C-alpha positions as a printed Julia matrix, in Angstrom:
416×3 Matrix{Float64}:
   0.3    0.08    0.06
   1.45   3.42   -0.89
   2.01   6.28    1.46
  -0.92   8.75    1.69
  -1.38  12.17    2.47
  -3.68  15.15    3.5
  -2.81  17.79    0.88
  -5.99  20.2     1.18
  -8.49  20.91    3.97
 -11.52  23.27    4.09
 -14.9   23.85    5.76
 -17.78  25.88    6.19
 -18.4   27.5     9.98
 -20.7   25.42   11.36
 -23.71  26.48   12.5
 -27.32  27.66   11.48
 -27.6   28.21    7.86
 -31.09  28.95    6.82
 -30.97  31.01    3.51
 -27.91  28.84    2.39
 -28.79  25.1    -0.26
 -26.7   22.12    0.23
 -24.89  22.89   -2.68
 -23.66  26.02   -1.8
 -22.38  24.88    1.59
 -20.29  22.09   -0.1
 -19.0   24.47   -2.71
 -17.3   26.55   -0.34
 -16.03  23.63    1.97
 -14.63  21.99   -1.29
 -13.22  25.44   -2.78
 -11.38  25.91    0.55
  -9.88  22.56    0.14
  -9.12  22.59   -3.38
  -6.97  26.16   -3.23
  -5.17  24.72   -0.09
  -4.13  21.78   -1.85
  -3.01  24.24   -4.83
  -4.9   21.88   -7.14
  -7.93  22.56   -9.54
 -11.26  20.72   -9.74
 -10.21  18.73  -12.49
  -7.32  16.93  -10.93
  -9.7   15.33   -8.59
 -10.19  11.85   -9.72
 -12.79  10.51   -7.48
 -15.49  11.68   -4.62
 -16.59   9.87   -1.39
 -19.43  12.08   -0.42
 -21.41  11.51    2.93
 -24.37  12.91    4.08
 -27.17  10.76    6.44
 -30.32  13.32    6.82
 -30.93  14.71    3.15
 -33.0   11.84    2.68
 -34.95  12.39    5.84
 -35.03  16.02    5.85
 -34.79  16.88    2.0
 -36.44  14.32    0.52
 -33.08  13.51   -1.47
 -32.97   9.77   -1.06
 -30.91   8.72   -4.09
 -27.56  10.28   -5.14
 -26.92  13.22   -3.15
 -23.83  13.43   -3.78
 -23.98  13.47   -7.76
 -27.06  16.14   -7.36
 -24.93  18.37   -5.46
 -21.79  18.21   -6.81
 -22.96  18.32  -10.46
 -24.15  21.67   -9.55
 -20.55  22.84   -8.62
 -18.57  21.78  -11.42
 -17.85  18.28  -10.43
 -20.2   16.51  -13.42
 -18.6   13.14  -14.72
 -16.54  12.68  -11.51
 -17.0    9.42   -9.73
 -18.76   9.94   -6.79
 -19.57   7.27   -3.95
 -22.41   7.91   -1.7
 -21.42   7.18    2.25
 -23.83   6.98    4.81
 -22.51   5.41    8.39
 -24.32   7.57   11.07
 -22.14  10.3    12.78
 -19.68   8.78   11.47
 -20.31   9.23    8.01
 -17.63  11.27    6.27
 -14.88   9.44    8.5
 -16.32   6.55    6.98
 -15.84   8.41    3.37
 -12.21   9.63    4.82
 -11.3    5.7     5.52
 -12.69   4.91    1.93
 -11.02   7.73   -0.12
  -7.57   7.15    2.16
  -8.02   3.19    0.43
  -8.62   4.27   -2.79
  -5.48   6.23   -3.29
  -3.21   3.65   -0.76
  -4.13   0.99   -3.3
  -2.88   3.33   -6.23
  -6.61   2.82   -8.03
  -6.83   6.73   -7.83
  -3.77   9.6    -7.13
  -5.82  12.3    -5.9
  -9.26  12.32   -4.49
 -11.62  14.07   -2.11
 -13.47  13.07    0.86
 -16.61  15.56    1.56
 -19.48  15.92    4.0
 -22.45  17.77    3.94
 -25.66  18.44    6.02
 -28.26  20.91    6.38
 -30.29  19.94    9.35
 -32.07  22.96   10.7
 -35.25  23.03    8.89
 -38.78  24.98    9.85
 -40.07  21.43   11.34
 -38.67  20.68   14.57
 -40.4   17.78   15.24
 -39.05  16.24   11.78
 -35.84  17.78   13.01
 -35.1   15.7    16.02
 -36.79  12.66   14.97
 -33.97  12.34   12.05
 -32.48  10.63   15.12
 -34.69   7.8    15.58
 -33.23   5.91   12.55
 -29.77   5.8    14.49
 -30.7    2.33   16.22
 -32.6   -0.95   15.26
 -36.05   0.6    14.32
 -37.64  -2.5    14.62
 -37.25  -2.77   18.37
 -37.09   1.24   19.72
 -38.46   0.65   23.44
 -36.09  -2.83   23.7
 -33.12  -0.9    22.49
 -34.29   2.5    25.23
 -34.56  -0.08   27.92
 -31.7   -1.69   27.46
 -29.28   1.6    27.16
 -30.95   3.67   29.7
 -30.59   0.83   32.19
 -26.61   1.29   32.15
 -27.44   4.18   34.52
 -30.02   2.15   37.11
 -28.8    2.36   40.59
 -27.54   6.49   40.43
 -29.81   8.72   41.7
 -30.61  12.03   40.03
 -31.1   14.93   41.91
 -34.4   16.96   41.44
 -34.87  19.7    38.88
 -32.03  18.09   36.8
 -34.34  16.56   34.0
 -35.92  19.1    31.55
 -39.2   20.14   31.03
 -38.84  20.36   27.48
 -38.32  17.6    24.43
 -34.9   16.28   23.54
 -33.55  13.58   21.65
 -33.89   9.75   23.32
 -29.61   9.89   22.32
 -29.56  12.32   25.31
 -30.9    9.87   27.8
 -28.93   7.28   26.01
 -25.65   9.52   26.66
 -26.47  10.4    30.31
 -27.13   6.93   31.17
 -23.6    6.26   29.59
 -22.44   9.14   32.3
 -24.09   7.39   35.09
 -22.51   4.16   34.32
 -19.1    5.42   34.07
 -19.67   7.68   37.61
 -21.02   4.43   39.44
 -17.86   2.31   38.02
 -15.36   4.56   38.52
 -16.72   7.33   40.91
 -16.9    9.99   37.92
 -18.66  13.0    39.42
 -20.91  15.58   37.06
 -18.12  18.24   38.25
 -15.46  16.56   36.19
 -17.74  16.04   33.12
 -18.8   19.94   33.35
 -14.99  20.32   33.08
 -14.73  18.84   29.99
 -17.4   20.83   28.39
 -16.11  24.27   29.84
 -12.57  23.12   28.37
 -14.1   22.81   24.79
 -15.91  26.04   25.07
 -13.09  27.54   26.22
 -11.22  26.1    23.39
 -14.03  27.49   20.97
 -12.96  30.94   21.45
 -10.42  30.49   19.45
 -11.87  28.9    16.39
 -13.29  31.37   13.86
 -15.29  28.47   12.17
 -17.05  27.41   15.51
 -20.92  27.4    15.88
 -20.38  28.82   19.88
 -17.69  30.71   21.07
 -18.74  31.76   24.03
 -16.36  30.78   27.23
 -18.27  28.85   30.23
 -16.51  27.91   33.85
 -17.18  24.77   35.38
 -19.81  26.56   37.65
 -21.4   28.03   34.68
 -21.67  24.73   33.02
 -23.35  23.24   36.27
 -25.61  25.71   36.5
 -26.71  26.24   33.14
 -30.51  24.43   32.24
 -30.77  21.01   32.49
 -31.39  18.15   29.88
 -30.86  15.19   31.88
 -28.93  14.39   34.64
 -25.6   14.17   34.46
 -26.29  16.58   31.26
 -26.82  20.33   30.99
 -27.22  22.26   28.28
 -23.32  23.37   27.43
 -22.32  19.58   27.73
 -24.26  18.63   24.59
 -23.63  19.56   20.69
 -26.19  21.58   19.04
 -27.89  20.8    15.46
 -26.0   22.05   12.79
 -25.74  22.83    9.35
 -22.33  22.62    7.43
 -19.97  21.31    5.13
 -16.1   20.29    5.24
 -13.54  18.63    2.68
 -10.13  16.9     2.51
  -7.86  16.03   -0.79
  -6.31  13.1    -0.01
  -3.05  11.98   -2.34
  -0.46   9.16   -2.8
   3.06  10.13   -3.66
   2.03  10.3    -7.55
  -0.37  12.66   -6.73
   1.88  14.85   -4.69
   4.14  14.81   -7.34
   1.08  16.27   -9.95
   0.73  18.91   -7.17
   4.16  20.21   -7.39
   5.84  17.65   -4.75
   5.52  20.03   -1.89
   5.49  17.97    1.5
   5.9   21.15    3.66
   2.12  21.23    4.91
   1.26  17.72    4.27
   0.06  15.15    6.58
   0.52  11.73    6.45
  -2.23   8.92    7.06
  -0.12   6.99    8.95
  -3.26   4.76    9.94
  -7.11   4.38    9.19
  -9.37   1.74   10.86
 -12.93   1.35   11.06
 -14.8   -1.34   12.92
 -18.59  -1.92   13.91
 -20.31  -2.02   16.98
 -20.44  -5.69   18.88
 -24.04  -6.15   20.22
 -22.6   -8.99   22.56
 -20.43  -6.61   24.3
 -21.39  -6.25   28.18
 -20.84  -2.88   30.29
 -18.55  -4.71   32.61
 -15.83  -4.78   29.97
 -15.01  -1.19   28.7
 -11.91  -2.52   27.36
 -13.62  -4.37   24.68
 -15.44  -1.15   23.47
 -15.21  -1.46   19.48
 -13.36   1.85   19.55
 -10.71   0.58   22.03
 -10.47  -1.93   19.87
 -10.03   0.11   16.76
  -7.64   2.26   18.46
  -5.37  -0.39   19.33
  -5.23  -2.08   15.96
  -4.5    1.88   14.7
  -1.62   2.13   16.88
  -0.19  -1.16   15.47
  -0.57  -0.25   12.09
   0.89   3.22   12.47
   3.7    2.09   14.56
   2.88   4.37   17.37
   1.63   4.57   20.84
  -0.68   6.26   22.67
   1.95   7.9    24.25
   3.46   9.37   21.09
   0.01  11.44   20.17
  -0.08  15.3    20.95
  -3.03  16.19   19.75
  -6.61  14.59   19.87
 -10.04  15.16   18.1
 -12.56  12.56   19.49
 -16.64  12.38   19.33
 -18.47  14.33   22.0
 -22.0   14.7    20.97
 -21.95  15.01   24.68
 -19.11  16.01   26.77
 -19.8   12.18   28.35
 -18.43  10.97   24.67
 -14.99  12.52   25.14
 -14.79  10.8    28.82
 -15.24   7.58   27.1
 -13.26   8.03   24.2
 -10.04   9.81   26.12
  -9.94   6.04   27.42
 -10.97   4.14   24.98
  -8.06   5.77   23.05
  -5.77   4.84   25.85
  -4.72   8.44   26.1
  -5.54   8.09   30.25
  -6.34   4.56   31.8
 -10.02   2.9    32.24
 -11.71   4.96   34.46
  -9.4    7.8    35.01
 -10.82  10.4    32.34
 -13.02  11.98   34.82
  -9.98  13.49   37.37
  -7.48  14.0    34.47
 -10.16  16.63   32.85
 -10.6   18.19   36.07
  -6.63  18.43   36.31
  -6.47  20.01   33.27
  -4.57  17.7    31.24
  -7.0   17.99   28.32
  -6.45  21.43   27.88
  -4.7   23.24   25.19
  -1.21  23.25   27.36
  -2.14  20.18   29.0
  -0.52  16.51   28.65
  -2.63  15.59   26.21
  -5.25  18.44   24.62
  -8.29  16.97   23.46
 -10.58  19.03   21.02
  -8.8   21.89   20.65
 -11.46  23.14   17.89
 -14.0   22.71   20.68
 -15.17  19.55   19.99
 -18.79  18.74   18.59
 -19.98  20.55   22.03
 -18.98  24.18   20.73
 -17.89  23.75   16.67
 -21.11  21.87   15.88
 -22.19  18.92   14.69
 -23.6   18.51   11.21
 -23.73  14.83   10.93
 -22.76  14.11    7.54
 -19.26  16.65    7.48
 -18.79  16.07   11.39
 -15.57  13.66   10.93
 -14.25  15.81    8.02
 -14.54  19.28   10.33
 -12.18  17.08   13.28
  -9.92  16.19   10.61
  -9.46  19.89    9.57
  -8.83  20.68   12.8
  -5.82  18.04   12.98
  -4.3   18.94    9.8
  -4.43  22.6    10.93
  -2.9   21.61   14.53
  -0.19  19.43   12.49
   0.82  22.52   10.47
   1.22  24.47   13.25
  -1.31  26.86   11.71
  -3.99  26.51   14.89
  -3.3   30.31   15.96
  -4.34  30.99   19.66
  -5.58  27.44   20.02
  -1.97  25.89   18.62
  -1.16  22.69   20.31
   2.92  23.49   20.49
   5.24  21.14   19.04
   2.31  18.79   17.46
   3.5   16.35   15.56
   1.61  13.07   15.49
  -2.74  13.52   16.18
  -4.95  10.95   16.84
  -8.66  11.12   15.74
 -12.03   8.97   16.71
 -15.47  10.07   15.04
 -18.63   6.98   16.3
 -22.14   7.04   15.3
 -25.37   4.97   15.63
 -26.31   2.3    18.31
 -26.02  -1.53   18.29
 -26.26  -3.48   21.79
 -24.51  -0.78   24.21
 -21.95   0.39   22.18
 -22.06   2.71   19.27
 -22.71   1.32   15.74
 -19.32   2.46   13.97
 -16.22   3.67   15.15
 -13.41   5.41   12.74
  -9.97   6.0    14.25
  -7.06   7.68   12.28
  -3.84   8.09   13.15
  -1.64  11.26   11.43
   1.55  12.96   11.37
   3.39  15.19   10.09
   4.81  14.32    6.41
   8.56  13.92    7.03
  11.12  15.3     3.66
């Protein structure tokens, strides 16, 4: 397999874009990525396009990539449409990297887009109902929410307003972590506060408002232990990445000074048989082990990470799944400031999904945009000093008691 590189990244500001069409969002992100790579549209051999909600929300059930990309100058280019829940664009990236590593293509693009904010709010929230086995919703809910049994919920810690059932699932994950490890709500709030503080320095973030731990704890409740700033918003946006092999790099001028090498890309599906008392067998943890082995690197080599934090509890779990801290110790590490820029292993310097936003089909590529920016030393006030290696985790859907899919990537600053 050939060496593969990220040579261009681009994204829109994530947020609410009521007056912008899907093709316009995609056009902006792709234009940034193509320019960043020093390429032209005609250099792109194939496009791996991701979107999860267009079929449900906009009715574009088939060929969403061909429809949108054909409007912005990519008619005739091979397009592959990828849907993998919240890990859709990371899955598109994984397949794009395979395409150039195999030599089948020299220069490809992974691009993702989502427009989730629509006038019909009930329909907007209902889109999440398809992220697990739709034949057994009550059984799914009971199985997952039961993970939090045995933990008391303080009075007034439940929102009177409707919210996605997935917030109750994340809350149950958090309660289970608290029950097993002594994790506190304050430690979870420390993760959210840190991410909101990071986002102040990210102009592409949906929210750029700093929060203290106390302000996170005092914010309106969703469902214990979650408060509003601990949860990702519903977002619109697009992101794109240009990937090439050595031959593609030569076509683009051969300059590696800003290239990021893809050292490993691993995708794994959830195991419906896994039980809560074996966190070390979480499929994201198994994927991370395989990725470190493929990359010839260890968790100790990582300088920066972007992980899937649809809520702050996601970061808590995935810091452990990536072995950046031992199992059960992410809470104290967060409270100590280990995950802050300037700390031992900065996580989500972009602000994470909680602040940057979560347009499902673009989320993973948005994370990759951040890590490429970090490894190039171009992240400004949120720059992790001396960053040379990065780890990325993006997951989505639910199977059994864990996510349905996880993608883990290891990146390194290109040599030579």
